N, C-alpha and C positions, 0 to 999 in steps of 0.2 A: 414274749412266752402266754404260755395262756393263761384266760381271764382266769379271775378268779371269782367266783360269787355258789350261794346257795343256789338251791331248787326249789320249787314251789309243789302245790298239792300234788300237782303230775306227778315228780317223783316220789310222794308220800307213799301214792299208790304202790309204786316198785318196791320201797322199801321196806311195806307190809308184806307185801308177795315174796319179797327175798328170806325175810325174818322167817315165815313161813316153810319156805326153799329148806333155808338153813336148820331150822327143826328139825322137816323132815329126815333130810339128810341124816343128821345126828342119829335120832333115832332107828335110822333104816341102818347104817355103820352099826350102830352098838346091837342091834338084832342080830347081824352077822348073815343079811343077805347076800345076795351071789352077785357076782360080775356083772349081770344085766341089769340086776337095781342099779347099782353104783356106775354105771356108765347113762342111765336116764338122768338119775340126781347131778351126774356131771352139763349132761348137754341142758337139762332144766334149767341149771344155775350160770351158767354161759349166758342160754337165750336172759334172764331174769338180769344179767351185766348189762348187756347188750341192752335190750329195750330199753334198762336205766338212763345209758346217757341215749339215746336217741328219744324220750320224754324230754331230757333238761335242755337237745337244742332244738327242739321243736318248739317250743316252749316261749324259746328267746326271742326276739324281733330278727327280721329278716336281716338289718344292715349289722345286727353283732354278728350273725355268722357267717365265718371268713373264709375265704375259699383257698384249699390248701395249694400254696406254692412253693416248698420243698416233700419231696416227697421220697421212701424207701419200697422196697416191696420183698416181699415175705414168698422165700423162695420154695419154701416148704408146702407151698400149693404150687400145684399146675390148674390153669394158668395162675403164676402169682397174686398175691394179695397185695394192691396198693394201700398207703398208707399214710398220715400225715407225722413226719417227723420233728415239725418244728412247735407251730402254734398249737396243734390238739399232737401234745405228745403221747406214747404210747403209757397206759396203765397197768400197774401188775393188782392182783388181790389174791388173797389166798383164802380160801372157800372149802371147810370140810378134807382138810388135807391134801387140796390140789390145786396148785397155782395159773390163776387166767392172767391171760394177755390183754387189754381189751383197747383197738383202735379205733380213729378216726378217717375219713374220707371224704373233704366237700369238692366238687365238681362244679363247674358253671355250664349248664345242660342251655339247649334251647329245641324245639319244635322242629322234628326235619321229617324226612317223606315218611309218609306211613304214623303220621301222628307219632312216632319214637321220638323220645329224647336222646340227643346227642351231646356228646361232651364237646366244649368249645374251648377247652384249655384256658387256665389262668391267666397268658396275657390279654385273653378277648375281651374287649370291654361287658360289662356286666351286662346281661340279661332277662335279667328279672326273675329268673329261674336256679336253683339251685339243688344237688341233687348231695343226699345224704347218705352217708354209707357209715355202717361201725359193724365190727365184727369183735365179734372174741375167741380167741384160740388155748387152746391148752394141747397138752402131752400126754399119752398115757406108755408108759415102755416108750416103743420108741416110734410111736403115730401120731402124727399131728391132728386135732383136730378141729372141727371150726363150726360158728352159727355168724353168717353173715346177713343181716337186717339193710333196708333200705328204703327210703320216703323223699320226697323233696320240702321244699320251704320256696315261700314266691311273693315276693310283692305286686299288688295288683296294681297298686299309683305308681310304679316306676314304667318308666316308657324306655324299651332296649334301644341303644342307638348301635346299631349291628354294621353300619354302611359307613363308608368317609369318603365324602367328594372333595379332591383338590384341583388346583390349577393355576392358571396366570391370566391376568384380564390386560390387557393392551389395547392402545387407539388402533382405532381402523384405517387410520390414514396414515401417522408415524409411526405405527408400529412399537411406541415406547408404554412399558408398562404403565397403569392406573392405579394410584392410592386411593382410597377410602370410599372404593365402591362397594355395597354393601351386598351380597351375595348369600342367597337366601334359598329353599324349598319352597314353591308357591303353594303347593299345599297349606305346609305349616311353618310361616315364616319364623318363629320360633328357634327353628334351626338355620343358622346364618352362618356367617364370616366373614370379614372383612377386609381389603386388600390394604398389603401393606407397600410398603417403599418402593418393594420389588414387583409389585399385583400380584403378589402369592398370597392366596387364598385359601381355606379348608375347612372343613366343618363335619360331624357325625349327626346322622337320621338314621331314623326308625324306617324310613319309609326305602323299599328296594324300587320303588315305580315313581320317578321324580319330574321332576321342569326344571332347573336353574334360570331362576330370575335374579337376575342386576340392575340394580340404578345406582344413578350416579348424577348430578345436578348438569346441566348441560351435554346431557348425552339422553339418547334414545333408552325406553326401556330395551335390555336384553330379557329374552325367553328364548330358552334353548325345545331341542324338538324332548320328545319323551325320551328318558335313561331309564334302561333296567341296570340296575345292580347285582352284580354275582353276590351269591352270599359266603360268607365266612370258609375259609381263610380268605377266598380272592375278593375281597370286599372292599379295594380300592379301585377308586376311580379316577384317570386322569380326564381333566375337561377345563382344558384353553378356550376363552373364546374371544373374542373383541369386540368393543362395541362404539358407537360412531358417535363424533361431536353434531350437537345440533347447533346452529349459528341462531344468533340471539338479533334483532334490531327494536331500535327505540321506536315507541310508534306514538305519537301525540294527536290531540285536535279538537273539538267542542263536541260533548256531552249534550244531547238535545231533546226533547220529546213536542209533544204536538198534540196539546187535551183538547185546545176549542178552536172555533171560528176568529180569524184572525181579520185583517183589513188590508185589502192586498194593492188596493189601489186607489186614488180620490182624483175628482175634479172638478173644482168649483164655478169654472164657466165654458162653457162647451168653445164657446167662440164670441168675438165681438160681436157677431149679432145674434147671438140663441145666449138666453140665459140660462139653457140647461146644465144641471150637472148629474155627477154620477156616484155611486161609492161601490165598490167591486169587493167582495166577498172570498176567501178563499178556505177551504176548509181540509187543513190537513191533516184529520183525525183518517182513521181507517175505519168509521162508522161515518152511514147517513146521518146528516141531522135536520130533523123536523122543523120548521119556521112557520111561522102565524104570529097574528101581533099579539097572542099569546106567549110567545116566543123570545121575539126579537125585540129591539128597540133602537131607535139614534137618536142621539141628543148633538144638537149642535151649537158651540161655546165661541160666542163673540170675543173681539180684542178686551171687553170690561168684565168677561167672564159672564155674562148672563146665557142661560141655557134658554134653547126650545127645543120643545117636542115635536118631533113630526109624527104622522096621520099615514100606517104604512098600508096600501094594497097587498098582499099576498099574493102573484100567480101564482107561480111553481110553487109547490106549499115543500118542495124538499132541498139540501143540499150534499151531492154525493161525495163519495169520500174521495177526495185528491181533487174536487171539482171546485168552479165557479161562482159565484151568483153575479148578478146585475140589479143595482137597484139604482132607479134613476130616478130624478126629480123637474119637476120644470113649472112654467107660469100658468100652464093650461095641461091638461090631463094627454101621457104620452102614454103609447104602446111601443115605440120601437126608435131605434138610436142607432144612427150610422150601420143602417140595417140588420141591428140586433134585434129579436124580443129581446122586452124586459122582464126580471124573473119579481117583481116589485117593482111600486111606483111610488110618488110620495107628490103633492100637487100643493106650492105656494103661490096664491092667490094676490093682485094686483091690489093694493091700498090706496086711494089716494092721489093717482097717478106714475105714484111711485114703486120701486120694486122692492120688496122683500124677499129677502135670501136667508134662508136657515145655514147655506155655509157663506159666510163673506171670502168675496174674491177681492174685497181693499185694502184689507187689513189683517192684524193676524190674526187667526180663528183658529179651531178646535174641534175635533168631531169622537163622537164615544159611542160604542155598540154594547148596547145592555144587553139581560137577559128579560125574562119577562116578569119578573122583581125590581128593575130599572138595577141591576146590580151592572159595575161593568164585567162588560167582555174582552174590550180590547179601544185603544182610544190614540189618536194621533195630534198632534199642536203644531204649529208651525207656526215664526218670526224670524225675525234675525235679532243678531246683539241687541240694535238699539229698542228695537222693538219684539220684547219676547213674547215667546206663545202664552198666551192662556191659561191660569195657572190649574182654572181646575180640570183643562185637560190632559196635564199632563207632571199632574202630584197627588190627585186622589185615588192614585186606585192600586190595589191590591197588585194586580196582574202588571203586567208591562205596561209601560205607558213612554210612549214615543215622540223625540222632541228634534223638527227639524230647522234647522240654521237655514234660511231658504236664500240669501246670497251666493252662500258657500254651495250650495246646489246647484248653480248653473241659473238660479233665475235673476233678475234684475232689481229685486225690490223685495221685502219683505210680506208682499201680499201673497196669495194663489192664484194671478192672473188669466185672463184671458185664453183659452190653449194649452196652458199650463195642468200636469199631474203629477202626483205625486207615487213612485210606484213601490212597491216592498220590496226585500233582497229576497232574494234564494238562500245567500250566503253571505259573512263579514267581509267578504271581496267582491262582489258583484259592483256594477258600475253602469250608471245609468246607460248605457249602450249596449250596453247585454242584454238588460231587464227589458227591453221596449219589443211586445209580441207583434208578431208571430215570430220574428226570426232570429231573434235574440242568443247568444250563447246559453245566457243563465235559465233563459223563459223554460227547458227542461228540468229546473231542478227547481220549479215550483217558488211561490212567493209566503214561504215559511217564516224566514229570520225575523230575531226577539233575541236583543241581547238585557231584558230588562233594565233598558237606557242607564244605563251604571257606568258608561265610559264613550267616546266620543271620538271617530275615527276621525283620518286627516282631514278628510273636506265638508266638519263639524257635523257631518250628518251618523245617523244611530246605525236606524234600522232600515229607512227611506231613500230613493236619487228619484231628481228630479225630471222628467220630458217635457219639451214644448210639442211633441206630436201624437200626444195617445191611442190607446188603443183599446177598448173597454171589452172584456169577453165577458158572454153570460154560463150559462150550464148546460150550453151546448157544445161550448169548450172543451175541447178534452183535456180529461184527467190528467194530474201529471204529481207524480207520487214526488214527496219534496225532500231532497237534499238536505235541506237546512231546519229549522225550528226555533223551538222558544228553551235558550239554555239552560242549563240544569245543574245550577250553584249546587256543591256539594252530593253531589249522585257518586256514587261509588258504580265502578265499571269491576269486573270480573271478565277474564280472560281466558277460554278453557286450553290451555297449554295441555295439550293432552302427551306433548313428546317428555315429559318429566316429571309428567303422574303429580305435577301442581296444578295453580291456576296463581293466576297472579291479577292483581289486584291495584285499583286505583283512583282515588275522588279528583273532580271537578271542582275547581278551586278559582279564584281570583289570579291571575298574574299577567306579563306583562303583552299576553297574548286574549288576554280578555275571561269577564268570568264562564267559567263554564268549563276553560280550559286543562284536558288530563296529559301525564306523558307516561309511561311503561314500558317497561321490555318484556317483550315476547319472542319465542322463539319462531323460526320462519314457518310459517305453511299459512294454513286456512281455520279462523278459529270462532267460534261461534263466542257471542259478547253479552253480558246481561249487564242491566244499570235499575239501581233502588237507591231509594235513597231516605234514611230517617226522619229528614224533613220533608213530608212530601208537598208538591208544587200543587193548589189547585187542591180538590178530593183526590188525586191520581199517586197509585205509590206501587213501587214494580214494575218495570218492565223490558221486555228481552227486544231486542233491536234485529230489523231487519235491514238490507244484506249484511251477513255475516261480515265483520273484518278481512284482510287479506293482508298480509306480511310477505312480501316477496323478498328474495337472497339478494338484496343490493345492496352494497356498502354506502346506504344513507338512512336519515330517517323519511319513516312513513308516514302520511297525514293523513291519517284519517279522521272525517266528521262522523259519529253513529249517534242517530236520529231511535228512540225508542217509538216502536208500534206497536207494539202488543200485551195485554197485560198478562200477569201472570197471578199462578193460584198457587206459585213457590212459596219459601219464606227463606227471609237473612238475617245474617247473624254479623256483626261486625265490632271488630276492638282493632287494638295493637296488643303485639308483643313488648315489655315494659322491661329493662335492667334497672333490678329491683323494685322493681316499680314507679321508676320515676324517668327513665331516660328509653328513648323511642330506642327498639333494636331491631333490624332488620334481617332477612334471610334466615327465618328459621322455621321448620314444620310447625305445621299447626291442626289439628284433628278434632273433627266431629262428630261424636258417638252417642247414640247408634247409626252405621252405615259406615262407619270408616273412611268420612270424607277428609281430602287433605288439600293443605293451600297453605304458600309462605308468605311472610309478611315480607312486604316492601324493605326491596331494598335502597331506591330511588324514590323521589317526590316527600308524598307520608310519607315517609321510612317507618317503619314497623306496621303498619295496616295491614290486616288481615281481612277475607269475605267471602262468607259462604252463601251459595243459594242450595236452598233445602227444603226438601218435602215439607208442608206445612202438618201444624197438629200436631208435632213431635214436645218431647223435653230432649234436647242437647248437653252433654258436657262437652265444654270446648278444653283442649288440653295443646300448652303449646310444646316443642319439641319432643315432641311423645318418644319414649321408649330412648331418651337421648341421642335421638340422632345427629345431633353437635355434640361431644364431647364436652365440650367447653364452660357447659348450658343444662341448668338442671330444668327438670319437667313441671311444668307447673297449670295449673287445672280454673275454671272458674269454679266459684265459692259454692253454687248450685245451677240444678239442668237449668237449660232455659226452652222457654215454651216459643216457638216460632207459628205466627199465623200470615192466613194466605196474603201474600202481597205485603207484611208488612218487618221492616226491618228494627232488629234491636241490636241499637250501636251499644260503644262505650264497654264491649264486653274485652276487659284490658286484662293480658294474662302478665301476672308478676315474673320473669325469670331474673336465675341466680346463675353468680359463676359458682362451677360445683369440679368438682372430681370424685373418686371412688376408689373400694377400698376391698380387696378381693379375694381368694385364699381357699381354703378345701377342708373338710370337717373328714377325717377318718378312727376306723374303727380301732382303740389300742394298738395304734404305732403301724396299722398296717396300710398298703395302697387301698383297703376295703372302703367306697366313699359313702359316708352315709349321708342318705336323700332326708330332705324336710325338717332339717335344724335349723330353726329359726334365729340368726345373726343378728346381733344390734349394736350398733354405734353414737352413740352419745357426745355432744358435743357444746362449747360454750354458748352453742346459739338456736338449737332447737334438744328437745327432750332425749328424740331420740329417733334414726331410722333401720329401716330393718330387711333383711332378706332372709330367702328362705332355700336351703341348700340344692340343686336343683339330683339328678338322677345318680350321677356320677361323685359327691358331696361336694362341686364347688359352689361358691357363692359370692357375686359382686352387689355391692353396695352403689348405689349410685347415687348425684342427688347430692352428695356432701357438699353445704357451701364452705366456700374458703374461711371463711368470718368464725367458723364454729371446729379452725383448729384448736388443739389437737382435738383428736375422738380418740374414746374408749369403744375396742373393740370387743365383744365376748358373747359366746352363746345362751341364748335360754337353756338350760336344762332343765330334764326330765327327772323324777324322785331316783335318787341313787344313781345318778349320773356328775361324774366328774370330769373337769376339762385339764388340758394340759395345752398351752400354760391358761391361767384362768381369764387370762384379759390380755389387750396390744394396747398401747399410748401411738397411734398413729395418725398421720399428719395428711393432708392430700392436695396439689396445686392444679392449678386449674387446666382439665381436661387429661390428668395424670393419673395412673392406674397403680396404689399405692400395693403391689402385690405379697405375695406369701404369707398376707398371717395366718396359718394355718394353726390347724385346733386337733387334737384326738381326743376322743374321747371314749372312758373306759367306767362301768356298770358302779365306781363308787364303792365297792363292797370292799370288807374288811375283812382279815382272816378271823376266825376263833379259833385256834390250834392248841394240841393238848397228847395227851395218850391215855389207852385204858390197860391197867392192869389189873392182874390177880394172885395175890401174894409174893406180890413185887414182880412176876414175871408177866410178861408183854402177851396181851389177848390177840391171836392170830388169824382168829375164826370170826372176823367183822362184826364188832360190837354197832350196830345201829345206833347212830344219833342225832336227834333232833332239835332245832329251835325256833321260837316264835316270839311275837312283841305281846305276845297273851296268853294268859295261863288255859293247861289243857289237862284233860284224866291221863295221868301220865302210868297205870296200871299196865296198861298197851298203847300200841301208840293209837294215835286216832283216827278213826275209820274214815280212810279215801272216799266219797260219790259226787254226786253232780256239783249237789247241793255246796258242799264244803270246796270244790274249786271254784266255784263262782261268785264266792265270797273272798272281801281281804279280814284282818291280815293273813299274810302269805307263812307257809310252813318252809322252814329248810333242812336239808338232812342229808348226811354223811355215813359211810364205814368207814373205820380205822382198819390201815392196812396189816397189812402181814405182820409188822412190827411195832403193832398196837398203837401207832402214831394217826394222827387225823387232821384233817382240814377242813375248813367250816365258815364260809364266805355266806358273808350279813352285809345289810346297807349299814353304812355304820350313822350316827348319833342318838342308838336306842339302844335300852334296856333290854336284854332278850332272858325268854326263860329256855330252859339246855338240859336238856333228857338224856340220857345213854342204855340201852337195854342190852344187856347182855344175857344169850342164850345158852343154857347147858344140855345134857343129854334129854332133861328132864323137868326142868326150869327155866322162865326168864324172871332175872332179876334185873332193876335200875336205879338207876342218881341222878339225884335229879341237882340243880344247884341255879343261881340267876347269874350275871353276868353283864357289865355296860359297855358294851363298843362306843366308843367314841369316833366323831366324824375324820379326827386325824390317824387312828392308828387299831390297830385287832389287841385282842387277851388273851391271854395263856390260858387253857383250865383243864385240871385230869381228872379223870376217874380214875378209884381204886377198890376192889373189893376183896377181902369181906368189908 
């Protein structure tokens, strides 16, 4: 039935107006004016009644105006008058001896061709606009007369959902339905649906020109062509489509970088007849390195850890990127070696007839490459199990320190004897045979392998192999881009796997394959790769490797060594998704905002790890499982925005995730299907104070992220002044990934009636007595003057008229004391009666007025 409520000051305007109309009508009737005057009076009264109801409806909130679902027709007019026969039931009034019938008709309308409002019909989804029509009819003799008023009410915050897209999603290969596909309007992803076990989906949108987008892990993103949706009533489009499965492969290898010069070859004695020795350097970095006596030095260490420092003459002033550099020493100045021009020389003189050699060829020894401050850049020590390398050469460096067990390298003693040389490997698998220039298979891979001496391979060597036929190289040698480098423990690898609109991350760790080894899974294709680490090696942080990794469509594991070669201007954020903040939980979507960057936490290797490469200089909020992408878990966020700087990684930004379920329902007005938007619904449980949701344009709400440990939850709406809900609350429990649905509320204004009658000398007053109530006192001699200032203030005034039988009902918010006044207008006078009544929050009151 129709909602009962009082009226505001807007209605008081109409009341005063009607009071004047009534007085005028009575005076005119008593003065014996003619029929024309009587017609004018009736028209004025009918207009006033229609205006009164229009003001009442226009003053209400949009969602309290209910579209007419049950309609009748008054055939006394052509065309017949439509009116609501249920919620807004017709009302009968008797004024000046004439009986008037007032009716209401509410229509859902939308803007059509030529900006004309077009009736959409009651079943149509809400458009955000409703047309209010109020008419008053009365009869004179056998002739019926009418006054019809029309206006609109609208909610600018409501987004009308006028088109419906539905269909089925199947696998392109098998034709089987796909479940869990998120299908959305690409321009506004808030409009979306998820396919069920039969692959069926459907959702309402407000966009009649859209692109359907669909995502599902391990499937390529689907984007439709532009779809134009027809207008209502033909506003449903069937859109079936297929998605292409994307094959994934495991990728593994070493993560490496190349920040500095390395020792690529060492020969302590050229031959049995020549004391000449040399050190070959290799520049695996992407920059040319300038060298001089102020920037580069050599230290030689003997078996007793005594250190000698050479004085080097630099002939060639720089080492090109990926280039070699030859430093030669001898007992006399030398400028060539085996036909090669040397790039730098040092001289060790004869003393007392004996040969002083800085690199001892008869005993364990070592060499240290230093910078201009004598800080080590690279080093190498050699010896054997019984005669170890000097400790200074292999244990005092912060960077890589390499030790070679010479007998296992194919040599016969612990000494680096004449005609023997040590070559740095290109990769961990390099051998002595394939590293010998110029034709060895490993030569085109460079000489940059550097394992940090943390493990020893099966031959007892780490980074170097031995050779008895040395071939030196100088700065004129062909430059070779390295396939190896210094292994990067703790590096984070980011694979830009765009098939799944996600990125996969991995961490290089110590495994059976060695330090710096990574394992991850990506889709088949060619992807860019980024590496960074929160613990920089040397002074470098954040690299982009080159070339890109390529994952082929083969049923096998792909092995890809990745070498970082470019510094980056980006920043990095990493962390883990953690169940209950403690256990690693992988496979969850993670998002960085602003920008909406997304990745997925690892499901293998370092489980739960996520990694972002982001534009630097911004503050980002990290959200785990945004929008409850996995309905089994809630959404968690970083505690504060995170600032990233160029080349810097902010690590350990962990996101706590919890098992969750959700509660849903709808809020409607007064028991109708009219949904009420923007109502706050609260769920409080044993673990948290409250989770909230706001109803959408159709009154629907979903409270997600409710932790199972909070069961049971108390669910209730936050009410505005004068509202009440039925029921007042629910007790509801959630299950993992479940939806406790159907928790519906009906809101009403919480208005309660003041009822009674008006009589004169015991006879019902049928001419309409004006009755007004307010929570404040007011002048009672005449009704308050209604103007803009009064309308813009509180408290409110509520008013009504008595019916033809003298009865009345005035609806007011409960829980207050009201000042009540009734004005009775007769031919020449207006008298009034007053009263004070208390309306509780649960029941109305009865107040009668009697004259005299």
